[in-house]
MARSE-746855 format. One line per 4 residues: number of its first residue (from 1); their letters; for each residue x, y, z of C-alpha. Coordinates in pm, 1 decimal. Example, Ala and Ser with C-alpha at 12.3 -4.5 7.8 and 13.67 -1.06 7.14 Angstrom:
MARSE-746855
1> as> 1230.0:-450.0:780.0 ~ 1367.0:-106.0:714.0
end
This chain:
MARSE-746855
1> xxxx> 8160.1:11595.4:8600.5 ~ 8532.4:11637.7:8649.6 ~ 8683.3:11288.9:8652.7 ~ 9000.0:11269.4:8857.4
5> xxxx> 9288.2:11038.7:8753.3 ~ 9380.9:10762.6:8996.9 ~ 9732.4:10901.4:9024.5 ~ 9594.2:11187.7:9231.3
9> xxxx> 9524.8:10961.1:9527.9 ~ 9737.0:11072.5:9822.8 ~ 9950.6:10759.1:9831.0 ~ 10023.7:10758.8:9458.7
13> xxxx> 10073.3:11130.6:9409.5 ~ 10248.6:11252.6:9719.9 ~ 10475.0:10961.2:9817.1 ~ 10582.9:11144.5:10130.7
17> xxxx> 10816.3:10883.3:10272.2 ~ 11064.0:10618.1:10173.5 ~ 11214.9:10364.2:10409.8 ~ 11587.2:10316.0:10366.0
21> xxxx> 11850.2:10089.9:10505.0 ~ 12172.7:10265.3:10609.6 ~ 12287.3:10448.1:10298.3 ~ 12047.4:10271.5:10064.2
25> xxxx> 11993.0:10449.3:9730.0 ~ 12149.0:10769.7:9859.3 ~ 12432.7:10972.9:9717.3 ~ 12738.8:11010.5:9944.0
29> xxxx> 12662.2:11371.9:10030.2 ~ 12327.3:11278.9:10186.7 ~ 12423.3:10953.9:10362.2 ~ 12343.0:10935.6:10732.4
33> xxxx> 12643.8:10981.0:10956.2 ~ 12816.3:10660.8:11060.8 ~ 12815.5:10793.3:11419.1 ~ 12558.7:10600.8:11628.2
37> xxxx> 12233.0:10790.8:11669.9 ~ 12113.3:10789.2:12028.9 ~ 11759.4:10774.5:12159.9 ~ 11762.1:11142.3:12252.0
41> xxxx> 11853.4:11242.0:11899.9 ~ 11591.7:11014.5:11744.2 ~ 11315.2:11147.1:11971.4 ~ 11422.0:11507.8:11917.5
45> xxxx> 11433.1:11452.2:11542.0 ~ 11088.3:11297.0:11539.1 ~ 10946.5:11578.2:11749.0 ~ 11099.6:11828.0:11506.4
49> xxxx> 10941.5:11654.9:11207.5 ~ 10603.0:11651.9:11382.7 ~ 10632.1:12028.1:11425.2 ~ 10738.3:12063.3:11060.5
53> xxxx> 10433.4:11867.7:10943.7 ~ 10203.4:12077.6:11159.1 ~ 10344.6:12396.8:11010.1 ~ 10297.7:12252.3:10659.5
57> xxxx> 9936.8:12161.5:10741.4 ~ 9880.5:12514.7:10862.9 ~ 10001.4:12646.9:10528.9 ~ 9774.5:12406.8:10343.9
61> xxxx> 9484.0:12522.5:10557.0 ~ 9549.3:12882.4:10453.4 ~ 9568.0:12778.3:10087.5 ~ 9236.4:12595.5:10117.4
65> xxxx> 9081.3:12907.0:10269.7 ~ 9192.3:13121.8:9973.7 ~ 9076.9:12856.8:9726.9 ~ 8740.1:12834.2:9900.8
69> xxxx> 8688.0:13208.9:9872.6 ~ 8796.8:13198.4:9508.1 ~ 8555.8:12915.3:9432.9 ~ 8267.5:13101.9:9599.0
73> xxxx> 8346.0:13415.4:9395.3 ~ 8360.8:13226.3:9066.8 ~ 8036.5:13038.3:9136.8 ~ 7851.5:13355.9:9231.9
77> xxxx> 7957.5:13524.2:8910.6 ~ 7838.9:13232.3:8699.6 ~ 7485.4:13275.9:8829.7 ~ 7493.5:13651.0:8758.4
81> xxxx> 7770.4:13724.5:8503.7 ~ 7693.3:14097.3:8504.6 ~ 7741.2:14130.2:8879.8 ~ 8113.2:14209.9:8843.6
85> xxxx> 8280.0:14357.2:8537.0 ~ 8554.7:14152.5:8370.3 ~ 8845.6:14371.3:8480.7 ~ 8739.0:14358.9:8845.8
89> xxxx> 8683.3:13983.4:8831.8 ~ 9026.9:13927.3:8681.5 ~ 9185.7:14151.6:8941.8 ~ 9021.6:13950.8:9221.5
93> xxxx> 9149.6:13622.8:9073.7 ~ 9499.2:13767.2:9029.9 ~ 9506.6:13882.5:9392.3 ~ 9396.9:13543.7:9522.7
97> xxxx> 9655.8:13363.6:9310.3 ~ 9917.9:13600.7:9446.5 ~ 9810.7:13519.6:9802.1 ~ 9832.5:13146.8:9728.3
101> xxxx> 10176.6:13190.7:9578.2 ~ 10286.1:13389.2:9883.0 ~ 10185.1:13104.0:10114.4 ~ 10373.3:12852.1:9899.3
105> xxxx> 10688.3:13064.3:9903.0 ~ 10678.5:13167.9:10268.5 ~ 10564.0:12876.3:10487.1 ~ 10882.9:12756.2:10653.1
109> xxxx> 11025.2:12560.3:10944.0 ~ 11383.0:12592.7:11071.2 ~ 11467.5:12818.4:10774.7 ~ 11340.1:12562.1:10521.3
113> xxxx> 11057.6:12654.2:10282.1 ~ 10814.6:12362.7:10298.3 ~ 10571.3:12383.3:10007.4 ~ 10780.5:12483.6:9705.3
117> xxxx> 10988.0:12168.6:9657.5 ~ 11274.7:12271.6:9886.3 ~ 11178.3:11980.7:10112.2 ~ 11080.6:11748.9:9829.1
121> xxxx> 11146.3:11711.4:9458.9 ~ 11202.6:12008.9:9232.6 ~ 11173.4:11944.9:8863.1 ~ 11204.9:12112.1:8524.2
125> xxxx> 11153.4:11983.4:8171.5 ~ 11278.8:12042.9:7819.9 ~ 11053.1:11952.5:7529.1 ~ 10731.2:12104.2:7393.6
129> xxxx> 10418.5:11976.8:7569.3 ~ 10613.5:11815.0:7854.2 ~ 10568.3:11929.8:8214.5 ~ 10699.7:11814.7:8551.6
133> xxxx> 10414.8:11752.6:8796.1 ~ 10541.7:11576.8:9107.3 ~ 10816.8:11363.6:9249.1 ~ 10809.8:11147.8:9560.1
137> xxxx> 11046.1:11033.9:9831.9 ~ 11127.6:10747.7:9597.9 ~ 11239.4:10974.7:9312.7 ~ 11615.0:11026.8:9288.7
141> xxxx> 11798.7:11331.6:9156.0 ~ 11856.1:11300.7:8783.6 ~ 12189.1:11326.2:8601.6 ~ 12269.0:11669.7:8461.3
145> xxxx> 12093.6:11605.7:8132.2 ~ 11779.1:11475.5:8302.5 ~ 11581.0:11157.0:8252.4 ~ 11468.5:11096.6:7891.5
149> xxxx> 11090.7:11077.4:7848.7 ~ 10987.5:10821.5:7586.7 ~ 10627.9:10808.6:7460.4 ~ 10481.0:10500.7:7292.4
153> xxxx> 10113.4:10602.5:7288.2 ~ 9924.4:10925.7:7346.5 ~ 9622.1:10956.0:7572.5 ~ 9280.6:10990.0:7413.0
157> xxxx> 8928.6:11044.6:7554.6 ~ 8629.1:10813.3:7564.5 ~ 8405.3:10869.7:7261.9 ~ 8073.0:10777.2:7107.3
161> xxxx> 7984.1:10821.8:6740.4 ~ 7635.9:10812.4:6592.9 ~ 7535.3:10519.0:6375.6 ~ 7395.2:10726.1:6088.9
165> xxxx> 7445.5:11077.8:5950.3 ~ 7255.0:11365.1:6108.4 ~ 7068.4:11459.1:5790.5 ~ 6766.5:11690.7:5815.0
169> xxxx> 6537.3:11406.5:5709.6 ~ 6668.8:11188.0:5992.5 ~ 6658.1:11466.4:6250.9 ~ 6292.7:11523.4:6161.5
173> xxxx> 6214.1:11167.0:6271.5 ~ 6386.4:11191.8:6609.2 ~ 6215.0:11286.1:6937.3 ~ 6471.0:11251.6:7218.7
177> xxxx> 6847.9:11222.3:7254.3 ~ 6990.4:11146.8:7599.4 ~ 7345.2:11128.4:7736.1 ~ 7437.5:10987.6:8076.0
181> xxxx> 7762.1:11014.3:8273.2 ~ 7760.2:10863.6:8620.8 ~ 7449.1:10990.9:8796.7 ~ 7408.3:11291.0:8565.2
185> xxxx> 7186.6:11282.4:8258.8 ~ 7115.7:11525.7:7976.7 ~ 6787.3:11477.6:7788.5 ~ 6724.6:11688.2:7480.2
189> xxxx> 6390.3:11704.5:7299.6 ~ 6468.7:11732.2:6930.2 ~ 6272.6:12008.3:6756.1 ~ 6244.1:11821.2:6427.7
193> xxxx> 6317.5:12108.4:6191.8 ~ 6669.7:12170.4:6320.9 ~ 6969.1:12192.5:6090.1 ~ 7258.4:11959.6:6184.3
197> xxxx> 7469.8:12248.9:6317.9 ~ 7177.7:12374.4:6526.6 ~ 7121.5:12026.8:6668.4 ~ 7485.6:12013.6:6775.3
201> xxxx> 7462.3:12355.6:6939.9 ~ 7142.7:12265.7:7125.4 ~ 7282.1:11929.9:7237.3 ~ 7592.9:12101.5:7374.0
205> xxxx> 7378.7:12346.8:7568.4 ~ 7177.5:12060.4:7717.0 ~ 7495.1:11871.8:7808.6 ~ 7640.4:12179.0:7975.7
209> xxxx> 7321.9:12251.8:8170.7 ~ 7316.2:11894.2:8303.2 ~ 7677.6:11918.8:8418.3 ~ 7818.1:11643.9:8195.0
213> xxxx> 8185.2:11677.6:8104.2 ~ 8128.0:11606.7:7733.6 ~ 8159.1:11781.5:7397.5 ~ 7965.0:11712.0:7075.8
217> xxxx> 8079.4:11761.8:6715.9 ~ 7981.2:11677.1:6360.0 ~ 8218.0:11447.4:6173.1 ~ 8301.8:11499.4:5806.8
221> xxxx> 8032.6:11250.8:5712.6 ~ 7780.6:11442.2:5928.8 ~ 7756.5:11195.2:6216.7 ~ 7729.4:11308.3:6578.6
225> xxxx> 8052.2:11259.7:6773.1 ~ 8054.4:11283.4:7153.5 ~ 8389.7:11304.3:7334.5 ~ 8468.8:11317.0:7705.0
229> xxxx> 8662.8:11627.3:7803.1 ~ 8907.9:11434.5:8021.7 ~ 9166.1:11204.0:7869.2 ~ 9226.3:10844.1:7965.5
233> xxxx> 9068.1:10507.1:8028.0 ~ 8880.3:10612.4:8342.7 ~ 8593.9:10833.6:8218.0 ~ 8298.1:10676.1:8038.7
237> xxxx> 7943.6:10764.8:7937.9 ~ 7650.3:10636.9:7732.9 ~ 7396.5:10776.6:7489.9 ~ 7068.3:10690.4:7322.3
241> xxxx> 6847.8:10822.0:7043.4 ~ 6485.5:10721.1:7081.0 ~ 6359.8:10681.4:6724.9 ~ 6664.5:10687.9:6495.6
245> xxxx> 7027.3:10581.1:6475.4 ~ 7155.4:10934.6:6530.4 ~ 7321.6:10791.0:6841.6 ~ 7200.6:10435.4:6898.3
249> xxxx> 7296.8:10138.7:6685.4 ~ 6940.5:10016.6:6740.1 ~ 6684.8:10295.8:6798.0 ~ 6594.2:10324.8:7164.1
253> xxxx> 6886.7:10111.1:7287.7 ~ 7161.9:10274.0:7491.9 ~ 7515.9:10277.9:7349.0 ~ 7825.0:10280.9:7572.3
257> xxxx> 8119.1:10500.7:7482.2 ~ 8434.4:10354.7:7334.6 ~ 8701.4:10340.6:7604.6 ~ 8961.0:10611.9:7615.8
261> xxxx> 9328.9:10525.5:7646.6 ~ 9608.7:10626.2:7880.0 ~ 9947.9:10749.4:7774.8 ~ 10223.2:10486.9:7750.8
265> xxxx> 10598.3:10532.1:7775.0 ~ 10902.4:10523.9:8001.9 ~ 11100.5:10758.8:8226.2 ~ 11478.8:10743.2:8235.1
269> xxxx> 11472.6:10402.2:8060.7 ~ 11256.3:10269.4:8345.6 ~ 10900.7:10139.0:8320.3 ~ 10614.3:10382.8:8369.1
273> xxxx> 10237.0:10360.6:8355.9 ~ 9982.5:10608.4:8229.6 ~ 9685.2:10777.1:8389.7 ~ 9525.3:10986.3:8118.7
277> xxxx> 9802.6:11218.1:7991.6 ~ 10014.0:11164.9:8306.2 ~ 10312.0:10928.1:8294.4 ~ 10407.2:10784.5:8634.5
281> xxxx> 10728.7:10601.8:8728.3 ~ 10646.0:10247.6:8840.9 ~ 10678.6:10118.6:9194.5 ~ 11023.1:9966.8:9261.3
285> xxxx> 11192.6:10168.9:8986.4 ~ 11549.4:10235.1:9113.7 ~ 11548.0:10605.0:9014.7 ~ 11208.5:10726.0:8891.4
289> xxxx> 10953.0:10564.6:9123.2 ~ 10674.6:10812.1:9188.3 ~ 10796.0:11065.4:8930.5 ~ 10501.6:11217.6:8739.7
293> xxxx> 10514.1:11413.0:8414.3 ~ 10236.6:11543.0:8190.9 ~ 10251.7:11531.1:7812.5 ~ 10003.6:11675.9:7562.6
297> xxxx> 10231.5:11724.6:7263.2 ~ 10242.1:11534.8:6932.4 ~ 10379.9:11187.5:6871.3 ~ 10554.1:11124.7:6540.4
301> xxxx> 10645.3:10762.0:6604.1 ~ 10628.6:10499.2:6877.0 ~ 10922.3:10526.1:7118.1 ~ 10988.2:10893.4:7048.8
305> xxxx> 11197.8:11083.9:7304.2 ~ 10977.4:11389.7:7353.1 ~ 11202.3:11561.9:7605.0 ~ 11387.0:11533.5:7934.3
309> xxxx> 11287.7:11585.6:8297.5 ~ 11546.4:11713.8:8544.0 ~ 11482.8:11633.8:8909.9 ~ 11651.2:11721.1:9237.9
313> xxxx> 11557.5:11533.8:9553.8 ~ 11553.0:11769.1:9853.7 ~ 11377.9:11536.0:10097.5 ~ 11468.4:11519.2:10465.1
317> xxxx> 11624.1:11211.4:10626.8 ~ 11445.8:11093.6:10940.5 ~ 11610.0:10827.9:11166.3 ~ 11336.4:10608.3:11311.9
321> xxxx> 11530.4:10395.2:11558.5 ~ 11837.9:10400.1:11777.9 ~ 12153.1:10354.4:11573.8 ~ 11977.3:10467.8:11253.1
325> xxxx> 11923.9:10113.8:11134.3 ~ 11591.5:10233.0:10995.8 ~ 11592.4:10567.0:10813.8 ~ 11308.8:10730.9:10623.8
329> xxxx> 11305.9:11012.0:10369.7 ~ 11029.2:11267.6:10415.8 ~ 10953.6:11445.6:10088.8 ~ 10688.0:11717.8:10062.7
333> xxxx> 10554.2:11789.5:9711.3 ~ 10616.1:12107.7:9515.9 ~ 10284.1:12295.6:9525.2 ~ 10378.3:12575.6:9286.3
337> xxxx> 10069.6:12703.5:9106.1 ~ 10201.0:12581.1:8770.0 ~ 10195.5:12220.8:8901.5 ~ 9838.6:12238.7:9034.4
341> xxxx> 9525.2:12134.2:8839.8 ~ 9728.5:12035.9:8533.6 ~ 9543.4:11825.5:8276.9 ~ 9191.7:11955.0:8347.0
345> xxxx> 9057.4:11995.0:7993.5 ~ 8868.0:12319.6:7943.0 ~ 8757.8:12541.3:7650.3 ~ 8948.3:12840.1:7788.2
349> xxxx> 9278.7:12654.9:7751.3 ~ 9397.6:12698.5:8110.9 ~ 9698.0:12466.4:8155.0 ~ 9723.2:12498.8:8533.2
353> xxxx> 9588.8:12691.6:8830.8 ~ 9847.1:12962.6:8758.0 ~ 9667.6:13055.9:8434.4 ~ 9304.9:13090.0:8543.4
357> xxxx> 9113.6:13409.0:8467.7 ~ 8753.7:13528.5:8510.8 ~ 8692.8:13776.9:8229.7 ~ 8405.6:13584.3:8072.1
361> xxxx> 8138.1:13339.2:8181.6 ~ 8327.1:13053.8:8011.8 ~ 8651.3:13146.0:8189.1 ~ 8473.8:13153.6:8524.0
365> xxxx> 8320.9:12810.7:8466.0 ~ 8657.1:12666.0:8361.0 ~ 8845.7:12835.1:8644.0 ~ 8600.7:12676.1:8888.0
369> xxxx> 8695.6:12329.5:8757.1 ~ 9065.1:12393.4:8818.8 ~ 9007.6:12543.7:9162.5 ~ 8804.1:12240.0:9266.8
373> xxxx> 9075.3:12004.2:9143.4 ~ 9333.3:12191.5:9352.4 ~ 9106.8:12182.2:9656.4 ~ 9064.0:11805.8:9627.0
377> xxxx> 9438.7:11746.9:9588.6 ~ 9530.6:11965.8:9884.4 ~ 9271.7:11797.7:10107.6 ~ 9426.2:11460.1:10026.5
381> xxxx> 9769.6:11596.8:10110.6 ~ 9642.0:11724.7:10446.3 ~ 9516.9:11373.7:10523.8 ~ 9852.8:11219.0:10443.3
385> xxxx> 10043.8:11476.9:10647.5 ~ 9818.0:11399.1:10944.0 ~ 9877.0:11026.5:10894.1 ~ 10252.6:11074.9:10882.3
389> xxxx> 10245.4:11299.6:11187.1 ~ 10065.4:11029.7:11387.3 ~ 10327.7:10773.4:11288.0 ~ 10612.9:10994.2:11406.6
393> xxxx> 10437.7:11071.4:11734.6 ~ 10370.4:10702.5:11799.2 ~ 10731.8:10613.9:11722.8 ~ 10865.2:10884.6:11955.6
397> xxxx> 10625.3:10788.2:12234.1 ~ 10741.2:10427.5:12200.9 ~ 11100.5:10536.8:12253.0 ~ 10999.1:10753.4:12548.3
401> xxxx> 10835.5:10451.2:12710.5 ~ 11172.7:10274.3:12722.8 ~ 11116.2:10042.2:12428.8 ~ 11336.9:9738.2:12509.4
405> xxxx> 11435.6:9699.0:12145.6 ~ 11554.3:10056.3:12131.1 ~ 11739.9:10035.7:12462.6 ~ 11919.6:9715.1:12364.4
409> xxxx> 12119.2:9900.3:12098.4 ~ 12185.0:10217.9:12293.1 ~ 12499.9:10300.5:12487.1 ~ 12452.4:10367.4:12857.7
413> xxxx> 12603.4:10715.0:12819.1 ~ 12327.9:10815.8:12574.5 ~ 12032.6:10731.8:12803.6 ~ 11789.3:11008.8:12894.9
417> xxxx> 11760.6:11115.3:13253.4 ~ 11410.5:11087.4:13402.6 ~ 11344.0:11459.1:13403.6 ~ 11427.3:11499.9:13032.4
421> xxxx> 11218.2:11199.9:12934.3 ~ 10918.2:11334.0:13127.1 ~ 10949.2:11673.0:12959.4 ~ 10971.9:11517.5:12614.2
425> xxxx> 10662.6:11307.0:12683.6 ~ 10469.7:11617.5:12788.4 ~ 10584.1:11798.1:12474.1 ~ 10466.6:11516.6:12253.3
429> xxxx> 10131.6:11486.8:12432.6 ~ 10085.0:11857.7:12379.1 ~ 10155.0:11811.5:12008.1 ~ 9884.7:11548.9:11995.1
433> x> 9642.2:11818.3:12106.4
end
């Protein structure tokens, strides 16, 4: 099972909007104009952003189509690995990745590319093992040198270690070993005459067949060690050995895994929290709220600066009321392939969706995990874009219905004539579908 970090929820990951007072937290070059913003301009701006969001959703729909076809191909070639030769399979994957990349680089509205960070946060990093993942509307552009990334604790997976060594004499006494993760369970009937290394190999095959996201090893003192493939405090599992202490502390009694741990550190000298190997800028941080980086490098000492993340906020300002007393920043995430499906542990070593291949059965299985992660993330983004679109439509329709609050702050010369208001209302109703 592929456990998904909490940070990938739409609200936490995407952070599409940020409400601002006039000029709040913005650099001078992106401050709203001091000229009063009339009702016509607000409505027109909202209608434009609704259209922008619809175009972005269309691009996401095309990406999900390509990912769906890619997932179907990979699944089919797991059931029958000989159906397509490795070179052809890799060529198919390469072509689909190219099509995805083309969508990301080409979907645009009013000459602005929407899905590559040009309407959100673009980021780069310096430092081995450090990668920019996402920014939000609440992430500010960094100084030239970037925000320092400080790590206090590395992420580690949930684990379970056997209570006695897996010696041949002990293995001979055992009948069943079972592992359970969520609603999935692997049950392995021990053969009795197995060598320790053979037991490990057979257990791993049983785990894989049952769809558990676990690995099994032998420690130096010959005990069984089970580790979850995904880092962090979220994943957990349990195990039991029926007749011995190969797994259980008391034969026949289930043992829960030791909890994993999340990464700990800070971003730009501001507090951050961990979700597996992802470090996320805390809510209310003045500069780094919603900034997400991934780190899987070494840690020599607590508080080590492992690198720097450079960010540039390219979000779009959206006035929400007459006079621009309430302004929002709309920030669409960078969906470049190198930022998608990062942190999905896999034997093939794929670091992101950009790296997947299908030359072997193992690569196809691992590529499927990354494709599914990307599908889930994009579906959540579609939901948030739809939610934001509805908000903008409702706000514009309120202004079109002669909202008394809006009219109270508007100059008489800026009022819409009846014909224009009717046309705008029809346009917005049409957008609602």
